[in-house]
Biopython code that builds the backbone (N, CA, C, O; Angstrom):
import numpy as np
from Bio.PDB.StructureBuilder import StructureBuilder

atoms = [
    (1, "MET", "N", (-10.159, -77.723, 19.957)),
    (1, "MET", "CA", (-9.995, -77.818, 21.390)),
    (1, "MET", "C", (-8.778, -78.670, 21.705)),
    (1, "MET", "O", (-8.555, -79.701, 21.071)),
    (2, "THR", "N", (-8.010, -78.251, 22.660)),
    (2, "THR", "CA", (-6.830, -78.979, 23.065)),
    (2, "THR", "C", (-7.201, -79.935, 24.192)),
    (2, "THR", "O", (-7.862, -79.521, 25.145)),
    (3, "ARG", "N", (-6.796, -81.201, 24.112)),
    (3, "ARG", "CA", (-7.091, -82.214, 25.132)),
    (3, "ARG", "C", (-6.062, -82.131, 26.241)),
    (3, "ARG", "O", (-4.861, -82.192, 25.978)),
    (4, "LEU", "N", (-6.504, -81.996, 27.448)),
    (4, "LEU", "CA", (-5.617, -81.972, 28.606)),
    (4, "LEU", "C", (-5.829, -83.241, 29.412)),
    (4, "LEU", "O", (-6.874, -83.879, 29.284)),
    (5, "PRO", "N", (-4.880, -83.619, 30.228)),
    (5, "PRO", "CA", (-5.048, -84.828, 31.050)),
    (5, "PRO", "C", (-6.204, -84.689, 32.036)),
    (5, "PRO", "O", (-6.655, -83.583, 32.335)),
    (6, "ASP", "N", (-6.678, -85.842, 32.540)),
    (6, "ASP", "CA", (-7.725, -85.900, 33.565)),
    (6, "ASP", "C", (-9.049, -85.306, 33.098)),
    (6, "ASP", "O", (-9.701, -84.582, 33.850)),
    (7, "GLN", "N", (-9.444, -85.599, 31.890)),
    (7, "GLN", "CA", (-10.748, -85.184, 31.393)),
    (7, "GLN", "C", (-10.950, -83.670, 31.388)),
    (7, "GLN", "O", (-12.084, -83.205, 31.502)),
    (8, "MET", "N", (-9.896, -82.910, 31.261)),
    (8, "MET", "CA", (-10.020, -81.459, 31.242)),
    (8, "MET", "C", (-9.933, -80.995, 29.790)),
    (8, "MET", "O", (-9.177, -81.557, 28.997)),
    (9, "THR", "N", (-10.692, -79.991, 29.456)),
    (9, "THR", "CA", (-10.641, -79.445, 28.105)),
    (9, "THR", "C", (-10.348, -77.960, 28.176)),
    (9, "THR", "O", (-10.724, -77.275, 29.127)),
    (10, "LYS", "N", (-9.678, -77.488, 27.165)),
    (10, "LYS", "CA", (-9.336, -76.061, 27.110)),
    (10, "LYS", "C", (-10.200, -75.448, 26.020)),
    (10, "LYS", "O", (-10.179, -75.899, 24.875)),
    (11, "THR", "N", (-10.951, -74.431, 26.374)),
    (11, "THR", "CA", (-11.792, -73.753, 25.395)),
    (11, "THR", "C", (-10.924, -72.774, 24.624)),
    (11, "THR", "O", (-10.122, -72.039, 25.199)),
    (12, "PRO", "N", (-11.103, -72.783, 23.300)),
    (12, "PRO", "CA", (-10.290, -71.851, 22.522)),
    (12, "PRO", "C", (-10.672, -70.408, 22.834)),
    (12, "PRO", "O", (-11.851, -70.081, 22.963)),
    (13, "GLY", "N", (-9.705, -69.588, 22.947)),
    (13, "GLY", "CA", (-9.948, -68.176, 23.220)),
    (13, "GLY", "C", (-8.941, -67.351, 22.449)),
    (13, "GLY", "O", (-8.347, -67.834, 21.485)),
    (14, "GLU", "N", (-8.750, -66.147, 22.852)),
    (14, "GLU", "CA", (-7.764, -65.301, 22.195)),
    (14, "GLU", "C", (-6.382, -65.769, 22.623)),
    (14, "GLU", "O", (-6.053, -65.721, 23.808)),
    (15, "GLY", "N", (-5.588, -66.211, 21.693)),
    (15, "GLY", "CA", (-4.232, -66.665, 22.001)),
    (15, "GLY", "C", (-4.278, -67.906, 22.868)),
    (15, "GLY", "O", (-5.034, -68.836, 22.590)),
    (16, "ASP", "N", (-3.478, -67.923, 23.910)),
    (16, "ASP", "CA", (-3.424, -69.051, 24.819)),
    (16, "ASP", "C", (-4.282, -68.835, 26.049)),
    (16, "ASP", "O", (-4.309, -69.708, 26.917)),
    (17, "ALA", "N", (-4.974, -67.734, 26.170)),
    (17, "ALA", "CA", (-5.743, -67.407, 27.369)),
    (17, "ALA", "C", (-7.123, -68.062, 27.304)),
    (17, "ALA", "O", (-8.127, -67.358, 27.202)),
    (18, "GLY", "N", (-7.194, -69.394, 27.362)),
    (18, "GLY", "CA", (-8.471, -70.114, 27.334)),
    (18, "GLY", "C", (-8.919, -70.464, 28.738)),
    (18, "GLY", "O", (-8.155, -70.320, 29.692)),
    (19, "VAL", "N", (-10.151, -70.923, 28.870)),
    (19, "VAL", "CA", (-10.707, -71.312, 30.162)),
    (19, "VAL", "C", (-10.645, -72.827, 30.262)),
    (19, "VAL", "O", (-11.053, -73.525, 29.335)),
    (20, "VAL", "N", (-10.140, -73.342, 31.373)),
    (20, "VAL", "CA", (-10.047, -74.786, 31.581)),
    (20, "VAL", "C", (-11.266, -75.235, 32.369)),
    (20, "VAL", "O", (-11.547, -74.710, 33.446)),
    (21, "THR", "N", (-11.997, -76.219, 31.821)),
    (21, "THR", "CA", (-13.173, -76.758, 32.516)),
    (21, "THR", "C", (-12.977, -78.250, 32.727)),
    (21, "THR", "O", (-12.322, -78.920, 31.929)),
    (22, "GLU", "N", (-13.539, -78.751, 33.788)),
    (22, "GLU", "CA", (-13.432, -80.172, 34.088)),
    (22, "GLU", "C", (-14.768, -80.842, 33.776)),
    (22, "GLU", "O", (-15.825, -80.355, 34.177)),
    (23, "THR", "N", (-14.712, -81.950, 33.065)),
    (23, "THR", "CA", (-15.922, -82.689, 32.712)),
    (23, "THR", "C", (-16.078, -83.851, 33.686)),
    (23, "THR", "O", (-15.155, -84.644, 33.877)),
    (24, "ARG", "N", (-17.244, -83.943, 34.294)),
    (24, "ARG", "CA", (-17.501, -85.043, 35.240)),
    (24, "ARG", "C", (-18.567, -85.955, 34.669)),
    (24, "ARG", "O", (-19.564, -85.496, 34.112)),
    (25, "ALA", "N", (-18.349, -87.231, 34.809)),
    (25, "ALA", "CA", (-19.358, -88.196, 34.372)),
    (25, "ALA", "C", (-20.492, -88.198, 35.394)),
    (25, "ALA", "O", (-20.250, -88.204, 36.601)),
    (26, "LYS", "N", (-21.733, -88.195, 34.901)),
    (26, "LYS", "CA", (-22.876, -88.223, 35.818)),
    (26, "LYS", "C", (-23.033, -89.628, 36.370)),
    (26, "LYS", "O", (-23.037, -90.602, 35.617)),
    (27, "THR", "N", (-23.161, -89.730, 37.679)),
    (27, "THR", "CA", (-23.375, -91.042, 38.269)),
    (27, "THR", "C", (-24.859, -91.364, 38.206)),
    (27, "THR", "O", (-25.715, -90.514, 38.452)),
    (28, "LYS", "N", (-25.134, -92.610, 37.870)),
    (28, "LYS", "CA", (-26.510, -93.049, 37.728)),
    (28, "LYS", "C", (-26.942, -93.746, 39.011)),
    (28, "LYS", "O", (-26.191, -94.546, 39.569)),
    (29, "ARG", "N", (-28.147, -93.447, 39.478)),
    (29, "ARG", "CA", (-28.659, -94.091, 40.682)),
    (29, "ARG", "C", (-28.902, -95.565, 40.382)),
    (29, "ARG", "O", (-29.361, -95.911, 39.294)),
    (30, "PRO", "N", (-28.597, -96.433, 41.343)),
    (30, "PRO", "CA", (-28.848, -97.857, 41.102)),
    (30, "PRO", "C", (-30.350, -98.127, 41.027)),
    (30, "PRO", "O", (-31.136, -97.426, 41.663)),
    (31, "PRO", "N", (-30.750, -99.131, 40.258)),
    (31, "PRO", "CA", (-32.181, -99.433, 40.161)),
    (31, "PRO", "C", (-32.727, -99.921, 41.501)),
    (31, "PRO", "O", (-32.002, -100.507, 42.304)),
    (32, "LEU", "N", (-34.004, -99.673, 41.725)),
    (32, "LEU", "CA", (-34.647, -100.102, 42.956)),
    (32, "LEU", "C", (-35.551, -101.299, 42.668)),
    (32, "LEU", "O", (-36.014, -101.492, 41.544)),
    (33, "TYR", "N", (-35.788, -102.086, 43.693)),
    (33, "TYR", "CA", (-36.593, -103.300, 43.563)),
    (33, "TYR", "C", (-37.711, -103.310, 44.594)),
    (33, "TYR", "O", (-37.503, -102.987, 45.763)),
    (34, "LYS", "N", (-38.900, -103.686, 44.137)),
    (34, "LYS", "CA", (-40.059, -103.808, 45.026)),
    (34, "LYS", "C", (-40.038, -105.201, 45.639)),
    (34, "LYS", "O", (-39.856, -106.200, 44.943)),
    (35, "VAL", "N", (-40.226, -105.251, 46.942)),
    (35, "VAL", "CA", (-40.368, -106.527, 47.636)),
    (35, "VAL", "C", (-41.860, -106.700, 47.906)),
    (35, "VAL", "O", (-42.515, -105.808, 48.446)),
    (36, "MET", "N", (-42.387, -107.872, 47.517)),
    (36, "MET", "CA", (-43.829, -108.107, 47.612)),
    (36, "MET", "C", (-44.125, -109.393, 48.369)),
    (36, "MET", "O", (-43.396, -110.379, 48.265)),
    (37, "LEU", "N", (-45.211, -109.359, 49.131)),
    (37, "LEU", "CA", (-45.723, -110.563, 49.788)),
    (37, "LEU", "C", (-46.939, -111.028, 49.007)),
    (37, "LEU", "O", (-47.756, -110.225, 48.556)),
    (38, "LEU", "N", (-47.042, -112.351, 48.856)),
    (38, "LEU", "CA", (-48.162, -112.945, 48.133)),
    (38, "LEU", "C", (-49.087, -113.654, 49.112)),
    (38, "LEU", "O", (-48.636, -114.275, 50.074)),
    (39, "ASN", "N", (-50.372, -113.554, 48.856)),
    (39, "ASN", "CA", (-51.359, -114.196, 49.714)),
    (39, "ASN", "C", (-51.406, -115.702, 49.448)),
    (39, "ASN", "O", (-51.168, -116.155, 48.329)),
    (40, "ASP", "N", (-51.713, -116.458, 50.481)),
    (40, "ASP", "CA", (-52.000, -117.884, 50.327)),
    (40, "ASP", "C", (-53.103, -118.233, 51.322)),
    (40, "ASP", "O", (-53.453, -117.418, 52.175)),
    (41, "ASP", "N", (-53.644, -119.430, 51.215)),
    (41, "ASP", "CA", (-54.773, -119.817, 52.064)),
    (41, "ASP", "C", (-54.354, -120.488, 53.371)),
    (41, "ASP", "O", (-55.207, -120.918, 54.148)),
    (42, "PHE", "N", (-53.054, -120.578, 53.617)),
    (42, "PHE", "CA", (-52.603, -121.356, 54.773)),
    (42, "PHE", "C", (-51.837, -120.568, 55.820)),
    (42, "PHE", "O", (-51.930, -120.882, 57.006)),
    (43, "THR", "N", (-51.080, -119.550, 55.416)),
    (43, "THR", "CA", (-50.283, -118.779, 56.367)),
    (43, "THR", "C", (-51.202, -117.923, 57.231)),
    (43, "THR", "O", (-51.999, -117.144, 56.708)),
    (44, "PRO", "N", (-51.096, -118.065, 58.559)),
    (44, "PRO", "CA", (-51.956, -117.263, 59.454)),
    (44, "PRO", "C", (-51.666, -115.760, 59.312)),
    (44, "PRO", "O", (-50.530, -115.348, 59.079)),
    (45, "MET", "N", (-52.707, -114.972, 59.456)),
    (45, "MET", "CA", (-52.570, -113.520, 59.354)),
    (45, "MET", "C", (-51.600, -112.983, 60.399)),
    (45, "MET", "O", (-50.842, -112.051, 60.128)),
    (46, "GLU", "N", (-51.622, -113.566, 61.584)),
    (46, "GLU", "CA", (-50.731, -113.117, 62.669)),
    (46, "GLU", "C", (-49.268, -113.310, 62.278)),
    (46, "GLU", "O", (-48.411, -112.505, 62.641)),
    (47, "PHE", "N", (-48.988, -114.384, 61.532)),
    (47, "PHE", "CA", (-47.616, -114.648, 61.102)),
    (47, "PHE", "C", (-47.166, -113.583, 60.097)),
    (47, "PHE", "O", (-46.028, -113.118, 60.153)),
    (48, "VAL", "N", (-48.050, -113.201, 59.187)),
    (48, "VAL", "CA", (-47.730, -112.169, 58.202)),
    (48, "VAL", "C", (-47.455, -110.843, 58.921)),
    (48, "VAL", "O", (-46.519, -110.128, 58.561)),
    (49, "VAL", "N", (-48.252, -110.517, 59.920)),
    (49, "VAL", "CA", (-48.032, -109.301, 60.708)),
    (49, "VAL", "C", (-46.659, -109.368, 61.381)),
    (49, "VAL", "O", (-45.924, -108.381, 61.381)),
    (50, "LEU", "N", (-46.316, -110.503, 61.943)),
    (50, "LEU", "CA", (-45.012, -110.686, 62.586)),
    (50, "LEU", "C", (-43.877, -110.468, 61.583)),
    (50, "LEU", "O", (-42.891, -109.803, 61.902)),
    (51, "VAL", "N", (-44.006, -111.018, 60.388)),
    (51, "VAL", "CA", (-42.985, -110.858, 59.344)),
    (51, "VAL", "C", (-42.807, -109.376, 59.000)),
    (51, "VAL", "O", (-41.681, -108.890, 58.889)),
    (52, "LEU", "N", (-43.912, -108.671, 58.835)),
    (52, "LEU", "CA", (-43.841, -107.254, 58.472)),
    (52, "LEU", "C", (-43.203, -106.421, 59.581)),
    (52, "LEU", "O", (-42.455, -105.483, 59.304)),
    (53, "GLU", "N", (-43.491, -106.756, 60.811)),
    (53, "GLU", "CA", (-42.883, -106.038, 61.940)),
    (53, "GLU", "C", (-41.393, -106.357, 62.039)),
    (53, "GLU", "O", (-40.566, -105.460, 62.202)),
    (54, "ARG", "N", (-41.067, -107.628, 61.941)),
    (54, "ARG", "CA", (-39.702, -108.086, 62.176)),
    (54, "ARG", "C", (-38.736, -107.718, 61.047)),
    (54, "ARG", "O", (-37.625, -107.260, 61.314)),
    (55, "PHE", "N", (-39.143, -107.911, 59.801)),
    (55, "PHE", "CA", (-38.215, -107.725, 58.689)),
    (55, "PHE", "C", (-38.362, -106.398, 57.951)),
    (55, "PHE", "O", (-37.475, -106.016, 57.187)),
    (56, "PHE", "N", (-39.469, -105.695, 58.169)),
    (56, "PHE", "CA", (-39.682, -104.456, 57.444)),
    (56, "PHE", "C", (-39.885, -103.257, 58.374)),
    (56, "PHE", "O", (-40.230, -102.169, 57.915)),
    (57, "GLY", "N", (-39.671, -103.453, 59.683)),
    (57, "GLY", "CA", (-39.662, -102.363, 60.651)),
    (57, "GLY", "C", (-40.980, -101.632, 60.828)),
    (57, "GLY", "O", (-40.997, -100.459, 61.203)),
    (58, "MET", "N", (-42.076, -102.313, 60.562)),
    (58, "MET", "CA", (-43.384, -101.664, 60.706)),
    (58, "MET", "C", (-43.887, -101.797, 62.136)),
    (58, "MET", "O", (-43.554, -102.752, 62.838)),
    (59, "ASN", "N", (-44.696, -100.825, 62.558)),
    (59, "ASN", "CA", (-45.350, -100.980, 63.845)),
    (59, "ASN", "C", (-46.553, -101.902, 63.641)),
    (59, "ASN", "O", (-46.870, -102.263, 62.507)),
    (60, "HIS", "N", (-47.216, -102.280, 64.719)),
    (60, "HIS", "CA", (-48.292, -103.263, 64.627)),
    (60, "HIS", "C", (-49.442, -102.792, 63.733)),
    (60, "HIS", "O", (-49.977, -103.571, 62.944)),
    (61, "ALA", "N", (-49.815, -101.528, 63.858)),
    (61, "ALA", "CA", (-50.931, -100.998, 63.060)),
    (61, "ALA", "C", (-50.602, -101.001, 61.564)),
    (61, "ALA", "O", (-51.437, -101.381, 60.743)),
    (62, "GLN", "N", (-49.388, -100.577, 61.214)),
    (62, "GLN", "CA", (-48.971, -100.579, 59.808)),
    (62, "GLN", "C", (-48.943, -101.997, 59.259)),
    (62, "GLN", "O", (-49.427, -102.263, 58.159)),
    (63, "ALA", "N", (-48.368, -102.901, 60.042)),
    (63, "ALA", "CA", (-48.257, -104.299, 59.609)),
    (63, "ALA", "C", (-49.637, -104.923, 59.423)),
    (63, "ALA", "O", (-49.858, -105.674, 58.473)),
    (64, "PHE", "N", (-50.556, -104.615, 60.321)),
    (64, "PHE", "CA", (-51.909, -105.172, 60.230)),
    (64, "PHE", "C", (-52.609, -104.672, 58.965)),
    (64, "PHE", "O", (-53.244, -105.452, 58.256)),
    (65, "GLU", "N", (-52.494, -103.377, 58.684)),
    (65, "GLU", "CA", (-53.110, -102.799, 57.483)),
    (65, "GLU", "C", (-52.550, -103.425, 56.208)),
    (65, "GLU", "O", (-53.300, -103.763, 55.291)),
    (66, "LEU", "N", (-51.231, -103.575, 56.159)),
    (66, "LEU", "CA", (-50.613, -104.159, 54.966)),
    (66, "LEU", "C", (-50.965, -105.635, 54.825)),
    (66, "LEU", "O", (-51.152, -106.125, 53.711)),
    (67, "MET", "N", (-51.055, -106.343, 55.944)),
    (67, "MET", "CA", (-51.467, -107.747, 55.907)),
    (67, "MET", "C", (-52.861, -107.853, 55.302)),
    (67, "MET", "O", (-53.115, -108.754, 54.503)),
    (68, "LEU", "N", (-53.774, -106.945, 55.667)),
    (68, "LEU", "CA", (-55.125, -106.951, 55.099)),
    (68, "LEU", "C", (-55.097, -106.688, 53.597)),
    (68, "LEU", "O", (-55.882, -107.270, 52.848)),
    (69, "THR", "N", (-54.200, -105.815, 53.158)),
    (69, "THR", "CA", (-54.055, -105.549, 51.723)),
    (69, "THR", "C", (-53.604, -106.811, 50.995)),
    (69, "THR", "O", (-54.136, -107.144, 49.937)),
    (70, "VAL", "N", (-52.624, -107.512, 51.562)),
    (70, "VAL", "CA", (-52.157, -108.773, 50.971)),
    (70, "VAL", "C", (-53.318, -109.763, 50.919)),
    (70, "VAL", "O", (-53.520, -110.440, 49.911)),
    (71, "HIS", "N", (-54.062, -109.843, 51.988)),
    (71, "HIS", "CA", (-55.182, -110.792, 52.085)),
    (71, "HIS", "C", (-56.275, -110.484, 51.059)),
    (71, "HIS", "O", (-56.800, -111.394, 50.418)),
    (72, "LYS", "N", (-56.615, -109.200, 50.905)),
    (72, "LYS", "CA", (-57.710, -108.812, 50.009)),
    (72, "LYS", "C", (-57.304, -108.762, 48.540)),
    (72, "LYS", "O", (-58.066, -109.182, 47.669)),
    (73, "LYS", "N", (-56.102, -108.248, 48.261)),
    (73, "LYS", "CA", (-55.684, -108.055, 46.867)),
    (73, "LYS", "C", (-54.825, -109.193, 46.329)),
    (73, "LYS", "O", (-54.625, -109.296, 45.119)),
    (74, "GLY", "N", (-54.319, -110.041, 47.205)),
    (74, "GLY", "CA", (-53.489, -111.160, 46.762)),
    (74, "GLY", "C", (-52.004, -110.876, 46.754)),
    (74, "GLY", "O", (-51.191, -111.800, 46.762)),
    (75, "VAL", "N", (-51.646, -109.607, 46.740)),
    (75, "VAL", "CA", (-50.231, -109.220, 46.734)),
    (75, "VAL", "C", (-50.134, -107.770, 47.212)),
    (75, "VAL", "O", (-51.059, -106.981, 47.020)),
    (76, "ALA", "N", (-49.011, -107.434, 47.830)),
    (76, "ALA", "CA", (-48.772, -106.041, 48.238)),
    (76, "ALA", "C", (-47.276, -105.785, 48.273)),
    (76, "ALA", "O", (-46.486, -106.657, 48.635)),
    (77, "VAL", "N", (-46.905, -104.575, 47.892)),
    (77, "VAL", "CA", (-45.511, -104.146, 47.990)),
    (77, "VAL", "C", (-45.256, -103.793, 49.448)),
    (77, "VAL", "O", (-45.969, -102.978, 50.034)),
    (78, "VAL", "N", (-44.237, -104.409, 50.026)),
    (78, "VAL", "CA", (-43.945, -104.160, 51.437)),
    (78, "VAL", "C", (-42.712, -103.274, 51.635)),
    (78, "VAL", "O", (-42.398, -102.877, 52.757)),
    (79, "GLY", "N", (-42.016, -102.969, 50.531)),
    (79, "GLY", "CA", (-40.866, -102.086, 50.604)),
    (79, "GLY", "C", (-40.175, -101.980, 49.267)),
    (79, "GLY", "O", (-40.358, -102.825, 48.390)),
    (80, "VAL", "N", (-39.375, -100.932, 49.113)),
    (80, "VAL", "CA", (-38.591, -100.719, 47.891)),
    (80, "VAL", "C", (-37.147, -100.486, 48.322)),
    (80, "VAL", "O", (-36.858, -99.609, 49.137)),
    (81, "PHE", "N", (-36.243, -101.296, 47.755)),
    (81, "PHE", "CA", (-34.857, -101.306, 48.217)),
    (81, "PHE", "C", (-33.896, -101.461, 47.045)),
    (81, "PHE", "O", (-34.310, -101.729, 45.917)),
    (82, "SER", "N", (-32.609, -101.290, 47.328)),
    (82, "SER", "CA", (-31.582, -101.610, 46.336)),
    (82, "SER", "C", (-31.606, -103.133, 46.145)),
    (82, "SER", "O", (-32.191, -103.854, 46.953)),
    (83, "PHE", "N", (-30.971, -103.613, 45.080)),
    (83, "PHE", "CA", (-31.015, -105.033, 44.756)),
    (83, "PHE", "C", (-30.559, -105.911, 45.923)),
    (83, "PHE", "O", (-31.240, -106.870, 46.287)),
    (84, "GLU", "N", (-29.412, -105.583, 46.502)),
    (84, "GLU", "CA", (-28.839, -106.430, 47.556)),
    (84, "GLU", "C", (-29.743, -106.499, 48.782)),
    (84, "GLU", "O", (-29.929, -107.568, 49.364)),
    (85, "ILE", "N", (-30.299, -105.363, 49.168)),
    (85, "ILE", "CA", (-31.170, -105.349, 50.346)),
    (85, "ILE", "C", (-32.466, -106.093, 50.058)),
    (85, "ILE", "O", (-32.941, -106.858, 50.897)),
    (86, "ALA", "N", (-33.042, -105.876, 48.876)),
    (86, "ALA", "CA", (-34.275, -106.579, 48.503)),
    (86, "ALA", "C", (-34.052, -108.081, 48.490)),
    (86, "ALA", "O", (-34.870, -108.843, 49.003)),
    (87, "GLU", "N", (-32.949, -108.499, 47.905)),
    (87, "GLU", "CA", (-32.621, -109.928, 47.830)),
    (87, "GLU", "C", (-32.464, -110.526, 49.229)),
    (87, "GLU", "O", (-32.930, -111.634, 49.494)),
    (88, "THR", "N", (-31.815, -109.793, 50.106)),
    (88, "THR", "CA", (-31.617, -110.256, 51.486)),
    (88, "THR", "C", (-32.949, -110.379, 52.211)),
    (88, "THR", "O", (-33.196, -111.376, 52.889)),
    (89, "LYS", "N", (-33.812, -109.372, 52.075)),
    (89, "LYS", "CA", (-35.113, -109.406, 52.752)),
    (89, "LYS", "C", (-35.965, -110.574, 52.253)),
    (89, "LYS", "O", (-36.595, -111.265, 53.054)),
    (90, "VAL", "N", (-35.988, -110.800, 50.942)),
    (90, "VAL", "CA", (-36.749, -111.926, 50.384)),
    (90, "VAL", "C", (-36.227, -113.234, 50.978)),
    (90, "VAL", "O", (-37.014, -114.084, 51.395)),
    (91, "GLY", "N", (-34.919, -113.396, 51.018)),
    (91, "GLY", "CA", (-34.325, -114.608, 51.584)),
    (91, "GLY", "C", (-34.665, -114.788, 53.055)),
    (91, "GLY", "O", (-34.982, -115.895, 53.491)),
    (92, "GLN", "N", (-34.601, -113.704, 53.821)),
    (92, "GLN", "CA", (-34.916, -113.780, 55.249)),
    (92, "GLN", "C", (-36.365, -114.190, 55.480)),
    (92, "GLN", "O", (-36.652, -115.041, 56.323)),
    (93, "VAL", "N", (-37.278, -113.576, 54.722)),
    (93, "VAL", "CA", (-38.703, -113.887, 54.884)),
    (93, "VAL", "C", (-38.976, -115.346, 54.495)),
    (93, "VAL", "O", (-39.678, -116.064, 55.207)),
    (94, "MET", "N", (-38.415, -115.772, 53.362)),
    (94, "MET", "CA", (-38.649, -117.141, 52.899)),
    (94, "MET", "C", (-38.079, -118.168, 53.900)),
    (94, "MET", "O", (-38.725, -119.175, 54.188)),
    (95, "ASP", "N", (-36.892, -117.915, 54.417)),
    (95, "ASP", "CA", (-36.288, -118.823, 55.404)),
    (95, "ASP", "C", (-37.124, -118.869, 56.678)),
    (95, "ASP", "O", (-37.369, -119.944, 57.227)),
    (96, "PHE", "N", (-37.558, -117.713, 57.144)),
    (96, "PHE", "CA", (-38.360, -117.620, 58.363)),
    (96, "PHE", "C", (-39.680, -118.376, 58.185)),
    (96, "PHE", "O", (-40.105, -119.110, 59.078)),
    (97, "ALA", "N", (-40.320, -118.194, 57.037)),
    (97, "ALA", "CA", (-41.593, -118.880, 56.763)),
    (97, "ALA", "C", (-41.385, -120.399, 56.704)),
    (97, "ALA", "O", (-42.185, -121.155, 57.256)),
    (98, "ARG", "N", (-40.328, -120.841, 56.047)),
    (98, "ARG", "CA", (-40.053, -122.289, 55.968)),
    (98, "ARG", "C", (-39.783, -122.879, 57.347)),
    (98, "ARG", "O", (-40.266, -123.961, 57.681)),
    (99, "ARG", "N", (-38.999, -122.146, 58.144)),
    (99, "ARG", "CA", (-38.682, -122.637, 59.498)),
    (99, "ARG", "C", (-39.941, -122.802, 60.335)),
    (99, "ARG", "O", (-40.006, -123.659, 61.216)),
    (100, "HIS", "N", (-40.940, -121.974, 60.054)),
    (100, "HIS", "CA", (-42.198, -122.055, 60.796)),
    (100, "HIS", "C", (-43.269, -122.840, 60.035)),
    (100, "HIS", "O", (-44.445, -122.827, 60.401)),
    (101, "GLN", "N", (-42.843, -123.519, 58.975)),
    (101, "GLN", "CA", (-43.699, -124.397, 58.178)),
    (101, "GLN", "C", (-44.915, -123.680, 57.587)),
    (101, "GLN", "O", (-46.033, -124.195, 57.611)),
    (102, "HIS", "N", (-44.668, -122.476, 57.054)),
    (102, "HIS", "CA", (-45.716, -121.721, 56.367)),
    (102, "HIS", "C", (-45.314, -121.554, 54.903)),
    (102, "HIS", "O", (-44.132, -121.385, 54.601)),
    (103, "PRO", "N", (-46.284, -121.599, 53.995)),
    (103, "PRO", "CA", (-45.966, -121.471, 52.566)),
    (103, "PRO", "C", (-45.905, -120.024, 52.063)),
    (103, "PRO", "O", (-46.003, -119.789, 50.858)),
    (104, "LEU", "N", (-45.748, -119.069, 52.954)),
    (104, "LEU", "CA", (-45.710, -117.658, 52.584)),
    (104, "LEU", "C", (-44.661, -117.420, 51.499)),
    (104, "LEU", "O", (-43.531, -117.899, 51.602)),
    (105, "GLN", "N", (-45.040, -116.680, 50.464)),
    (105, "GLN", "CA", (-44.125, -116.357, 49.372)),
    (105, "GLN", "C", (-43.792, -114.869, 49.381)),
    (105, "GLN", "O", (-44.657, -114.017, 49.580)),
    (106, "CYS", "N", (-42.531, -114.591, 49.163)),
    (106, "CYS", "CA", (-42.032, -113.216, 49.100)),
    (106, "CYS", "C", (-41.202, -113.121, 47.833)),
    (106, "CYS", "O", (-40.323, -113.952, 47.605)),
    (107, "THR", "N", (-41.470, -112.115, 47.003)),
    (107, "THR", "CA", (-40.737, -111.964, 45.748)),
    (107, "THR", "C", (-40.253, -110.533, 45.601)),
    (107, "THR", "O", (-40.589, -109.654, 46.395)),
    (108, "MET", "N", (-39.447, -110.324, 44.556)),
    (108, "MET", "CA", (-38.984, -108.980, 44.252)),
    (108, "MET", "C", (-39.007, -108.774, 42.745)),
    (108, "MET", "O", (-38.835, -109.714, 41.970)),
    (109, "GLU", "N", (-39.221, -107.528, 42.348)),
    (109, "GLU", "CA", (-39.144, -107.186, 40.923)),
    (109, "GLU", "C", (-38.638, -105.774, 40.780)),
    (109, "GLU", "O", (-38.808, -104.941, 41.671)),
    (110, "LYS", "N", (-38.009, -105.512, 39.643)),
    (110, "LYS", "CA", (-37.451, -104.190, 39.386)),
    (110, "LYS", "C", (-38.573, -103.159, 39.310)),
    (110, "LYS", "O", (-39.622, -103.398, 38.713)),
    (111, "GLU", "N", (-38.327, -102.020, 39.923)),
    (111, "GLU", "CA", (-39.333, -100.955, 39.946)),
    (111, "GLU", "C", (-39.396, -100.268, 38.602)),
    (111, "GLU", "O", (-40.184, -99.340, 38.419)),
]
sb = StructureBuilder()
sb.init_structure("model")
sb.init_model(0)
sb.init_chain("A")
sb.init_seg("    ")
for serial, (resi, resn, name, xyz) in enumerate(atoms, 1):
    if name == "N":
        sb.init_residue(resn, " ", resi, " ")
    sb.init_atom(name, np.array(xyz, "f"), 0.0, 1.0, " ", f" {name:<3s}", serial, name[0])
structure = sb.get_structure()
């Protein structure tokens, strides 16, 4: 096979009449990260609902249901995002909780 510029290859054929094909590198999707809220005995349920509405775009009913899951199971995934967005959301939730003097914990892990 003859190497051509720009990742093009020439398939051998009869004489010089070969077919030129272009090889493209497959792009890989970036990894996703789960953002999770952890239950504690001090943060009011209403505050958790507010966090879910404000930072994760949930309506009141969705936020209430997920808050109950956090309360009953101890942890719940509240969203799946790219690394930068997940990191930003965790930071926003943690800052908001600290400003309101609540020990609410928000973490992220690779999916």
